[in-house]
All heavy atoms as an XYZ file, in Angstrom:
808
protein
N     -39.859    110.973     28.108
C     -38.804    111.827     28.624
C     -38.666    113.057     27.735
O     -38.595    112.934     26.524
C     -37.461    111.097     28.614
C     -37.196    110.220     29.810
S     -35.622    109.360     29.628
C     -34.622    110.274     30.730
N     -38.593    114.172     28.364
C     -38.393    115.377     27.564
C     -36.896    115.606     27.317
O     -36.041    114.885     27.828
C     -39.063    116.586     28.224
C     -38.462    116.901     29.579
O     -37.371    116.463     29.888
N     -39.178    117.663     30.374
N     -36.586    116.608     26.547
C     -35.209    116.867     26.131
C     -34.285    117.130     27.316
O     -33.153    116.644     27.350
C     -35.194    118.046     25.148
C     -33.812    118.396     24.691
C     -33.166    117.600     23.759
C     -33.159    119.496     25.190
C     -31.886    117.901     23.335
C     -31.880    119.802     24.776
C     -31.242    119.010     23.854
N     -34.731    117.900     28.307
C     -33.893    118.226     29.463
C     -33.544    116.972     30.264
O     -32.410    116.818     30.727
C     -34.580    119.246     30.366
C     -34.606    120.620     29.738
O     -33.779    120.934     28.880
N     -35.565    121.441     30.133
N     -34.495    116.083     30.431
C     -34.215    114.842     31.159
C     -33.228    113.964     30.397
O     -32.344    113.350     30.994
C     -35.510    114.069     31.412
C     -36.349    114.716     32.489
O     -35.861    115.553     33.254
N     -37.615    114.353     32.552
N     -33.373    113.901     29.085
C     -32.445    113.121     28.273
C     -31.040    113.697     28.351
O     -30.056    112.963     28.471
C     -32.907    113.082     26.817
C     -34.122    112.226     26.584
C     -34.508    112.248     25.120
C     -35.768    111.454     24.896
N     -36.203    111.468     23.492
N     -30.942    115.008     28.292
C     -29.648    115.670     28.379
C     -29.008    115.439     29.738
O     -27.814    115.122     29.828
C     -29.800    117.172     28.105
C     -28.515    117.992     28.102
C     -27.588    117.522     26.994
C     -28.840    119.461     27.959
N     -29.765    115.564     30.794
C     -29.263    115.326     32.138
C     -28.815    113.877     32.305
O     -27.749    113.607     32.870
C     -30.354    115.673     33.159
C     -29.955    115.596     34.623
C     -28.840    116.585     34.916
C     -31.154    115.869     35.507
N     -29.593    112.952     31.786
C     -29.245    111.536     31.862
C     -27.953    111.256     31.091
O     -27.069    110.537     31.565
C     -30.399    110.677     31.329
C     -30.132    109.218     31.393
C     -30.150    108.544     32.603
C     -29.862    108.494     30.239
C     -29.906    107.199     32.672
C     -29.617    107.140     30.301
C     -29.632    106.489     31.519
N     -27.815    111.816     29.894
C     -26.612    111.617     29.083
C     -25.376    112.188     29.774
O     -24.315    111.554     29.794
C     -26.794    112.257     27.710
N     -25.508    113.370     30.368
C     -24.378    113.960     31.091
C     -23.991    113.113     32.303
O     -22.802    112.947     32.602
C     -24.708    115.390     31.515
C     -24.786    116.412     30.386
C     -25.250    117.761     30.926
C     -23.443    116.541     29.693
N     -24.979    112.570     32.993
C     -24.701    111.712     34.134
C     -23.944    110.456     33.687
O     -22.965    110.056     34.320
C     -25.999    111.315     34.851
C     -25.778    110.315     35.935
C     -25.241    110.708     37.152
C     -26.090    108.987     35.737
C     -25.013    109.788     38.158
C     -25.863    108.051     36.736
C     -25.327    108.449     37.946
N     -24.359    109.842     32.604
C     -23.691    108.633     32.089
C     -22.257    108.960     31.675
O     -21.324    108.203     31.981
C     -24.480    108.037     30.904
C     -25.831    107.522     31.370
C     -23.701    106.945     30.197
C     -25.760    106.374     32.345
N     -22.055    110.070     31.012
C     -20.708    110.474     30.596
C     -19.835    110.735     31.817
O     -18.684    110.288     31.879
C     -20.772    111.711     29.675
C     -21.391    111.323     28.338
C     -19.392    112.317     29.476
C     -21.710    112.499     27.442
N     -20.361    111.424     32.805
C     -19.606    111.707     34.024
C     -19.259    110.415     34.761
O     -18.115    110.214     35.184
C     -20.401    112.641     34.938
C     -19.745    112.897     36.246
C     -18.649    113.739     36.351
C     -20.201    112.266     37.400
C     -18.027    113.962     37.560
C     -19.592    112.483     38.613
C     -18.503    113.325     38.701
N     -20.230    109.530     34.933
C     -19.991    108.266     35.636
C     -18.971    107.418     34.884
O     -18.076    106.816     35.492
C     -21.301    107.509     35.818
N     -19.089    107.373     33.566
C     -18.123    106.623     32.767
C     -16.714    107.177     32.907
O     -15.748    106.434     33.008
N     -16.593    108.490     32.935
C     -15.284    109.115     33.112
C     -14.682    108.817     34.467
O     -13.482    108.549     34.582
N     -15.507    108.847     35.495
C     -15.009    108.569     36.845
C     -14.540    107.128     36.951
O     -13.455    106.841     37.455
C     -16.099    108.871     37.901
C     -15.721    108.321     39.259
C     -16.346    110.362     37.982
N     -15.354    106.196     36.457
C     -14.973    104.791     36.547
C     -13.800    104.466     35.637
O     -12.947    103.655     35.999
C     -16.165    103.892     36.239
C     -17.214    103.924     37.311
C     -18.506    104.290     37.013
C     -16.896    103.616     38.621
C     -19.474    104.338     37.996
C     -17.854    103.651     39.616
C     -19.144    104.019     39.305
N     -13.710    105.082     34.485
C     -12.589    104.842     33.586
C     -11.303    105.371     34.201
O     -10.264    104.743     34.107
C     -12.829    105.498     32.224
C     -11.733    105.216     31.227
S     -11.475    103.461     30.944
C     -12.544    103.222     29.580
N     -11.369    106.507     34.854
C     -10.193    107.060     35.520
C      -9.690    106.155     36.612
O      -8.488    105.949     36.767
N     -10.591    105.571     37.373
C     -10.145    104.681     38.442
C      -9.551    103.409     37.864
O      -8.627    102.836     38.423
C     -11.301    104.342     39.380
O     -12.290    103.599     38.713
N     -10.050    102.949     36.718
C      -9.481    101.763     36.092
C      -8.093    102.061     35.533
O      -7.175    101.269     35.673
C     -10.393    101.263     34.968
C      -9.823    100.102     34.225
C      -9.814     98.845     34.786
C      -9.280    100.275     32.964
C      -9.282     97.774     34.104
C      -8.745     99.206     32.275
C      -8.747     97.953     32.846
N      -7.941    103.213     34.891
C      -6.651    103.547     34.292
C      -5.579    103.808     35.332
O      -4.403    103.606     35.066
C      -6.796    104.745     33.360
C      -7.634    104.511     32.106
C      -7.765    105.803     31.322
C      -7.036    103.429     31.247
N      -5.945    104.261     36.512
C      -4.972    104.520     37.556
C      -4.487    103.239     38.230
O      -3.548    103.252     38.979
C      -5.562    105.465     38.614
C      -5.755    106.880     38.119
C      -4.447    107.546     37.723
O      -3.448    107.374     38.442
O      -4.435    108.214     36.684
N      -5.138    102.116     37.961
C      -4.749    100.847     38.564
C      -3.436    100.387     37.945
O      -3.284    100.370     36.731
C      -5.849     99.818     38.315
C      -5.665     98.545     39.064
C      -6.887     97.675     38.890
C      -6.826     96.496     39.818
N      -8.010     95.662     39.670
N      -2.499    100.008     38.779
C      -1.204     99.559     38.289
C      -1.355     98.246     37.532
O      -2.114     97.364     37.918
C      -0.250     99.364     39.469
O       0.936     98.766     39.028
N      -0.614     98.121     36.464
C      -0.667     96.910     35.659
C      -0.236     95.678     36.453
O      -0.684     94.571     36.193
C       0.247     97.088     34.444
C       0.178     95.955     33.460
C       1.156     96.159     32.326
O       2.361     96.000     32.555
O       0.699     96.475     31.224
N       0.629     95.868     37.443
C       1.106     94.741     38.230
C       0.020     94.161     39.123
O       0.151     93.036     39.581
C       2.306     95.149     39.107
O       1.921     96.225     39.956
C       3.480     95.564     38.261
N      -1.062     94.910     39.366
C      -2.156     94.405     40.182
C      -3.175     93.618     39.367
O      -4.032     92.956     39.927
C      -2.868     95.555     40.890
C      -2.009     96.224     41.938
C      -2.756     97.329     42.625
C      -1.869     98.007     43.646
N      -2.562     99.106     44.308
N      -3.090     93.694     38.047
C      -4.030     92.974     37.200
C      -3.681     91.488     37.166
O      -2.534     91.101     37.345
C      -4.004     93.548     35.782
C      -4.392     95.010     35.648
C      -4.230     95.458     34.202
C      -5.821     95.230     36.105
N      -4.663     90.630     36.913
C      -4.447     89.188     36.856
C      -3.869     88.729     35.531
O      -3.392     87.610     35.425
C      -5.759     88.448     37.120
C      -6.185     88.579     38.557
O      -5.360     88.717     39.446
N      -7.475     88.529     38.790
N      -3.906     89.571     34.500
C      -3.439     89.185     33.166
C      -2.050     89.761     32.934
O      -1.817     90.948     33.098
C      -4.410     89.687     32.079
C      -3.879     89.390     30.697
C      -5.773     89.062     32.272
N      -1.109     88.888     32.586
C       0.250     89.321     32.253
C       0.290     89.835     30.820
O       0.864     90.853     30.517
C       1.251     88.156     32.407
C       1.306     87.689     33.855
C       2.628     88.545     31.916
C       1.842     88.703     34.824
N      -0.339     89.081     29.911
C      -0.346     89.486     28.508
C      -1.655     89.068     27.860
O      -2.143     87.978     28.110
C       0.804     88.828     27.752
C       0.945     89.317     26.327
S       2.096     88.296     25.413
C       1.008     87.562     24.239
N      -2.185     89.921     27.065
C      -3.356     89.591     26.260
C      -3.138     90.196     24.890
O      -2.703     91.329     24.776
C      -4.631     90.143     26.885
N      -3.384     89.418     23.868
C      -3.180     89.911     22.517
C      -2.990     88.752     21.561
O      -3.612     87.711     21.712
N      -2.111     88.932     20.601
C      -1.829     87.884     19.620
C      -0.335     87.610     19.591
O       0.479     88.487     19.865
C      -2.319     88.283     18.214
C      -3.820     88.393     18.163
C      -1.691     89.576     17.755
N       0.007     86.362     19.244
C       1.413     86.024     19.114
C       1.898     86.339     17.703
O       1.177     86.918     16.894
C       1.661     84.555     19.487
C       0.932     83.580     18.574
O       0.316     84.021     17.586
O       0.988     82.377     18.850
N       3.139     85.943     17.382
C       3.711     86.268     16.081
C       3.000     85.562     14.925
O       3.098     85.979     13.782
C       5.215     85.947     16.053
C       5.564     84.493     16.317
C       5.609     84.136     17.792
O       5.500     85.017     18.653
O       5.732     82.940     18.074
N       2.254     84.490     15.224
C       1.504     83.771     14.187
C       0.071     84.270     14.050
O      -0.678     83.783     13.223
C       1.489     82.281     14.505
C       2.857     81.651     14.484
C       2.783     80.205     14.872
C       4.168     79.604     14.962
N       4.119     78.233     15.454
N      -0.337     85.214     14.879
C      -1.681     85.752     14.818
C      -2.686     85.026     15.696
O      -3.868     85.313     15.642
N      -2.218     84.085     16.513
C      -3.104     83.361     17.417
C      -3.371     84.179     18.666
O      -2.474     84.851     19.178
C      -2.483     82.016     17.823
C      -2.207     81.130     16.631
O      -2.994     81.072     15.704
N      -1.072     80.461     16.643
N      -4.587     84.093     19.165
C      -4.943     84.833     20.384
C      -4.216     84.236     21.588
O      -4.145     83.020     21.742
C      -6.445     84.771     20.603
N      -3.667     85.112     22.432
C      -2.931     84.681     23.611
C      -3.420     85.483     24.806
O      -3.571     86.695     24.733
C      -1.406     84.921     23.437
C      -0.657     84.570     24.700
C      -0.864     84.148     22.271
N      -3.669     84.794     25.894
C      -3.987     85.444     27.164
C      -3.280     84.660     28.254
O      -3.563     83.486     28.466
C      -5.488     85.474     27.409
S      -5.910     86.330     28.934
N      -2.327     85.282     28.920
C      -1.563     84.630     29.980
C      -1.977     85.248     31.303
O      -1.838     86.450     31.509
C      -0.045     84.800     29.759
C       0.724     84.153     30.872
C       0.365     84.218     28.413
N      -2.488     84.415     32.200
C      -2.894     84.853     33.530
C      -1.773     84.594     34.521
O      -0.914     83.739     34.294
C      -4.149     84.100     33.987
C      -5.340     84.432     33.135
O      -5.571     85.587     32.823
N      -6.081     83.422     32.734
N      -1.799     85.298     35.631
C      -0.782     85.108     36.656
C      -0.755     83.680     37.180
O       0.300     83.171     37.519
C      -1.016     86.065     37.830
C      -0.512     87.446     37.593
C      -0.651     88.257     38.863
C      -0.111     89.646     38.687
N      -0.269     90.443     39.893
N      -1.914     83.022     37.252
C      -1.923     81.669     37.792
C      -1.272     80.664     36.844
O      -0.970     79.549     37.252
C      -3.347     81.221     38.147
C      -4.294     81.260     36.974
O      -3.904     81.564     35.855
N      -5.546     80.967     37.224
N      -0.991     81.015     35.594
C      -0.273     80.152     34.667
C       1.240     80.319     34.792
O       1.988     79.460     34.364
C      -0.668     80.467     33.225
C      -2.087     80.115     32.863
C      -2.397     80.580     31.458
O      -2.584     81.768     31.248
N      -2.428     79.668     30.516
N       1.696     81.418     35.350
C       3.123     81.725     35.419
C       3.758     80.940     36.561
O       3.308     80.975     37.692
C       3.348     83.241     35.622
C       4.817     83.547     35.833
C       2.811     84.009     34.428
N       4.819     80.189     36.228
C       5.526     79.440     37.259
C       6.908     80.012     37.554
O       7.529     79.659     38.548
C       5.631     77.955     36.891
C       6.460     77.660     35.658
C       7.830     77.449     35.742
C       5.862     77.568     34.413
C       8.578     77.173     34.624
C       6.596     77.284     33.291
C       7.959     77.078     33.400
O       8.698     76.800     32.287
N       7.398     80.909     36.725
C       8.701     81.517     36.949
C       8.745     82.852     36.234
O       8.265     82.977     35.109
C       9.811     80.602     36.391
C      11.224     81.150     36.373
C      11.777     81.225     37.795
C      12.121     80.298     35.512
N       9.294     83.858     36.888
C       9.584     85.107     36.201
C      10.943     85.590     36.667
O      11.327     85.394     37.809
C       8.492     86.172     36.371
C       8.119     86.520     37.776
C       8.723     87.567     38.444
C       7.130     85.807     38.423
C       8.359     87.896     39.730
C       6.753     86.132     39.705
C       7.370     87.179     40.364
N      11.699     86.153     35.751
C      13.046     86.604     36.076
C      13.341     87.932     35.407
O      12.797     88.256     34.361
C      14.081     85.556     35.700
C      14.088     85.164     34.256
C      15.048     84.012     34.022
C      14.948     83.508     32.611
N      15.835     82.398     32.361
N      14.229     88.663     36.053
C      14.598     90.000     35.591
C      15.941     89.928     34.892
O      16.890     89.369     35.426
C      14.647     90.936     36.795
C      15.048     92.348     36.471
C      14.891     93.280     37.651
C      15.739     92.889     38.805
N      15.880     93.925     39.821
N      16.017     90.493     33.699
C      17.266     90.601     32.955
C      17.687     92.065     32.952
O      17.196     92.859     32.156
C      17.089     90.089     31.522
C      16.607     88.651     31.363
C      16.395     88.324     29.903
C      17.586     87.689     31.994
N      18.584     92.408     33.858
C      18.987     93.809     34.012
C      19.684     94.362     32.771
O      19.451     95.502     32.398
C      19.901     93.967     35.224
C      19.144     93.888     36.517
O      18.013     94.342     36.596
N      19.748     93.288     37.526
N      20.533     93.567     32.146
C      21.283     94.039     30.985
C      20.403     94.384     29.795
O      20.735     95.257     28.996
N      19.282     93.696     29.674
C      18.382     93.918     28.542
C      17.145     94.732     28.926
O      16.282     94.972     28.073
C      17.936     92.569     27.975
C      19.073     91.731     27.461
C      18.610     90.371     26.985
O      17.425     90.238     26.611
O      19.425     89.452     26.972
N      17.025     95.127     30.195
C      15.844     95.838     30.714
C      14.557     95.081     30.387
O      13.610     95.629     29.827
C      15.761     97.268     30.174
C      16.829     98.155     30.748
O      17.346     97.896     31.825
N      17.167     99.201     30.032
N      14.538     93.786     30.747
C      13.392     92.924     30.470
C      13.026     92.108     31.694
O      13.864     91.827     32.542
C      13.722     91.923     29.356
C      13.672     92.429     27.979
C      13.880     91.261     27.036
C      13.845     91.710     25.599
N      14.046     90.581     24.695
N      11.764     91.715     31.733
C      11.295     90.694     32.662
C      10.698     89.597     31.798
O       9.901     89.864     30.899
C      10.245     91.236     33.647
C      10.864     92.314     34.534
C       9.680     90.107     34.501
C       9.892     92.976     35.478
N      11.102     88.362     32.059
C      10.619     87.223     31.292
C       9.722     86.383     32.183
O      10.085     86.041     33.308
C      11.786     86.383     30.754
C      12.600     87.224     29.775
C      11.283     85.112     30.100
C      13.777     86.509     29.191
N       8.529     86.061     31.672
C       7.553     85.231     32.375
C       7.471     83.877     31.670
O       7.183     83.817     30.475
C       6.172     85.887     32.362
C       6.121     87.220     33.027
C       6.311     88.388     32.305
C       5.873     87.330     34.383
C       6.259     89.628     32.909
C       5.815     88.563     35.000
C       6.009     89.710     34.265
N       7.721     82.791     32.398
C       7.540     81.434     31.877
C       6.198     80.943     32.386
O       5.910     81.020     33.574
C       8.651     80.512     32.384
C      10.007     80.902     31.923
N      10.557     80.434     30.762
C      10.930     81.734     32.454
C      11.763     80.943     30.598
N      12.015     81.749     31.614
N       5.376     80.419     31.487
C       4.044     79.982     31.892
C       3.737     78.597     31.333
O       4.389     78.111     30.410
C       2.975     80.990     31.438
C       2.845     81.182     29.954
C       1.890     80.479     29.229
C       3.668     82.068     29.269
C       1.755     80.657     27.868
C       3.537     82.246     27.903
C       2.589     81.531     27.214
O       2.465     81.707     25.865
N       2.756     77.951     31.933
C       2.343     76.611     31.522
C       1.457     76.703     30.282
O       0.465     77.403     30.273
C       1.547     75.923     32.646
C       2.338     75.682     33.873
N       3.286     74.695     33.957
C       2.343     76.301     35.077
C       3.831     74.713     35.150
N       3.281     75.682     35.849
N       1.860     75.996     29.232
C       1.053     75.890     28.024
C       1.358     74.539     27.395
O       2.486     74.280     26.975
C       1.378     77.020     27.057
C       0.489     77.014     25.820
O      -0.445     76.192     25.760
O       0.730     77.828     24.926
N       0.365     73.670     27.342
C       0.571     72.314     26.840
C       0.910     72.282     25.351
O       1.527     71.339     24.874
C      -0.673     71.474     27.103
N       0.525     73.304     24.607
C       0.744     73.312     23.167
C       2.086     73.911     22.748
O       2.490     73.785     21.603
C      -0.387     74.074     22.475
C      -1.795     73.526     22.699
C      -2.818     74.431     22.025
C      -1.909     72.108     22.185
N       2.771     74.571     23.654
C       4.000     75.273     23.299
C       5.172     74.774     24.126
O       5.064     74.615     25.337
C       3.822     76.776     23.522
O       5.033     77.448     23.294
N       6.299     74.528     23.457
C       7.505     74.123     24.174
C       8.165     75.317     24.854
O       8.782     75.189     25.891
C       8.492     73.464     23.217
C       8.019     72.144     22.684
C       9.032     71.545     21.763
C       8.509     70.227     21.211
N       9.421     69.609     20.275
N       8.059     76.474     24.218
C       8.645     77.695     24.767
C       7.533     78.686     25.088
O       7.295     79.623     24.346
C       9.624     78.303     23.774
C      10.830     77.452     23.516
C      11.813     78.136     22.603
O      11.697     79.353     22.397
O      12.690     77.452     22.089
N       6.882     78.466     26.210
C       5.787     79.350     26.624
C       6.390     80.489     27.442
O       6.519     80.413     28.653
C       4.761     78.574     27.425
N       6.798     81.541     26.736
C       7.484     82.665     27.366
C       6.850     83.969     26.894
O       6.551     84.128     25.719
C       8.981     82.679     26.989
C       9.677     81.437     27.527
C       9.663     83.928     27.520
C      11.102     81.293     27.036
N       6.676     84.888     27.841
C       6.262     86.243     27.528
C       7.313     87.156     28.117
O       7.697     87.007     29.271
C       4.886     86.572     28.149
C       4.571     88.035     28.012
C       3.803     85.740     27.508
N       7.803     88.093     27.317
C       8.779     89.043     27.842
C       8.192     90.445     27.803
O       7.408     90.775     26.924
C      10.081     88.988     27.052
O       9.877     89.419     25.741
N       8.579     91.221     28.779
C       8.126     92.609     28.880
C       9.379     93.473     28.924
O      10.205     93.332     29.815
C       7.291     92.789     30.139
C       6.688     94.147     30.269
C       5.500     94.087     31.194
C       4.802     95.396     31.292
N       4.229     95.839     30.044
N       9.538     94.366     27.945
C      10.714     95.219     27.836
C      10.410     96.607     28.400
O       9.273     97.076     28.345
C      11.161     95.334     26.392
N      11.441     97.258     28.927
C      11.316     98.583     29.534
C      12.340     99.525     28.913
O      13.422     99.104     28.506
C      11.538     98.484     31.042
C      10.520     97.611     31.721
C      10.757     96.254     31.885
C       9.331     98.129     32.171
C       9.822     95.439     32.486
C       8.386     97.327     32.773
C       8.634     95.972     32.925
N      12.024    100.817     28.854
C      12.927    101.773     28.204
C      14.216    102.033     28.976
O      15.243    102.336     28.381
C      12.098    103.047     28.078
C      11.032    102.927     29.105
C      10.781    101.458     29.275
N      14.157    101.913     30.320
C      15.360    102.175     31.104
C      15.337    101.333     32.379
O      14.344    100.690     32.720
C      15.499    103.659     31.433
C      14.285    104.225     32.156
O      13.491    103.452     32.704
O      14.143    105.455     32.175
N      16.469    101.329     33.091
C      16.611    100.505     34.295
C      15.710    100.989     35.434
O      15.214    100.178     36.225
C      18.068    100.501     34.748
N      15.473    102.282     35.508
C      14.630    102.821     36.575
C      13.176    102.338     36.437
O      12.557    101.931     37.411
C      14.672    104.355     36.547
C      13.893    104.998     37.667
C      13.973    106.512     37.610
O      15.015    107.045     37.178
O      12.992    107.150     38.011
N      12.664    102.345     35.233
C      11.308    101.850     34.985
C      11.224    100.357     35.274
O      10.244     99.887     35.852
C      10.896    102.115     33.525
O      11.139    103.484     33.217
C       9.442    101.800     33.290
N      12.261     99.630     34.893
C      12.325     98.193     35.177
C      12.278     97.931     36.673
O      11.510     97.096     37.144
C      13.589     97.592     34.570
C      13.920     96.148     34.960
C      12.896     95.190     34.386
C      15.313     95.784     34.502
N      13.078     98.652     37.439
C      13.112     98.461     38.893
C      11.778     98.811     39.549
O      11.327     98.110     40.452
C      14.229     99.302     39.518
C      15.615     98.793     39.221
C      15.844     97.366     39.700
O      15.344     96.996     40.787
O      16.506     96.617     38.975
N      11.133     99.878     39.085
C       9.829    100.259     39.625
C       8.805     99.169     39.371
O       8.063     98.763     40.267
C       9.357    101.586     38.992
O      10.336    102.589     39.234
C       8.021    102.019     39.557
N       8.753     98.675     38.137
C       7.809     97.614     37.793
C       8.121     96.344     38.583
O       7.220     95.682     39.090
C       7.864     97.329     36.295
C       6.809     96.353     35.832
C       5.563     96.793     35.450
C       7.062     94.982     35.779
C       4.580     95.912     35.020
C       6.097     94.094     35.368
C       4.858     94.560     34.994
O       3.895     93.677     34.578
N       9.404     95.998     38.700
C       9.813     94.791     39.421
C       9.385     94.858     40.883
O       8.855     93.887     41.425
C      11.313     94.601     39.292
C      11.822     93.384     39.985
C      12.428     93.325     41.203
C      11.765     92.035     39.515
N      12.742     92.035     41.505
C      12.359     91.217     40.490
C      11.260     91.439     38.355
C      12.462     89.838     40.338
C      11.391     90.073     38.210
C      11.977     89.291     39.200
N       9.620     96.004     41.526
C       9.225     96.163     42.928
C       7.712     96.017     43.111
O       7.237     95.358     44.034
C       9.687     97.500     43.482
C      11.196     97.589     43.612
O      11.857     96.529     43.642
O      11.718     98.720     43.676
N       6.936     96.632     42.217
C       5.483     96.511     42.291
C       5.033     95.079     42.005
O       4.108     94.576     42.629
C       4.822     97.464     41.289
C       4.934     98.905     41.667
C       4.288     99.808     40.632
O       3.806     99.354     39.589
N       4.302    101.100     40.896
N       5.704     94.421     41.068
C       5.365     93.043     40.731
C       5.588     92.118     41.925
O       4.732     91.304     42.256
C       6.206     92.589     39.541
C       5.946     91.191     38.989
C       4.543     91.134     38.378
C       6.986     90.816     37.970
N       6.712     92.256     42.583
C       7.006     91.426     43.759
C       6.014     91.714     44.875
O       5.507     90.798     45.530
C       8.457     91.688     44.243
C       9.471     91.275     43.182
C       8.721     90.984     45.551
C       9.468     89.810     42.830
N       5.707     92.978     45.097
C       4.776     93.361     46.155
C       3.348     92.879     45.886
O       2.645     92.459     46.799
C       4.769     94.888     46.305
C       4.809     95.341     47.737
C       4.896     96.846     47.915
N       6.057     97.440     47.272
C       5.984     98.357     46.304
N       4.831     98.797     45.882
N       7.067     98.855     45.783
N       2.913     92.938     44.633
C       1.505     92.651     44.296
C       1.270     91.237     43.766
O       0.152     90.928     43.395
C       1.012     93.652     43.241
C       0.986     95.044     43.789
O       0.697     95.253     44.946
N       1.322     96.007     42.945
N       2.291     90.418     43.690
C       2.082     89.091     43.127
C       1.214     88.314     44.064
O       0.401     87.570     43.922
C       3.397     88.381     42.899
C       3.214     87.192     42.023
C       3.031     85.906     42.430
C       3.171     87.158     40.588
N       2.902     85.088     41.336
C       2.968     85.820     40.205
C       3.269     88.127     39.615
C       2.893     85.421     38.872
C       3.196     87.745     38.318
C       3.005     86.404     37.949
């Protein structure tokens, strides 16, 4: 491959990656199958899928949604998601109910 072909190929890969990344980032979080992925307060890896959640409730006073999920190792298997204001909470709640 000569330099021009390599350059064209690299630009194509960058363009394709940007297009696909944009479509992924525009996807609403409520449509994803994972509620939470990361680590807990003890540093253990945690991944909670929607199929593990058996109850979720909205706390308007605290601008939170709490997800209760099945976990055999934990007595309090809860993930909470906090929001900056009531409007953001309501938007997320509506999308969550629609896309669950």
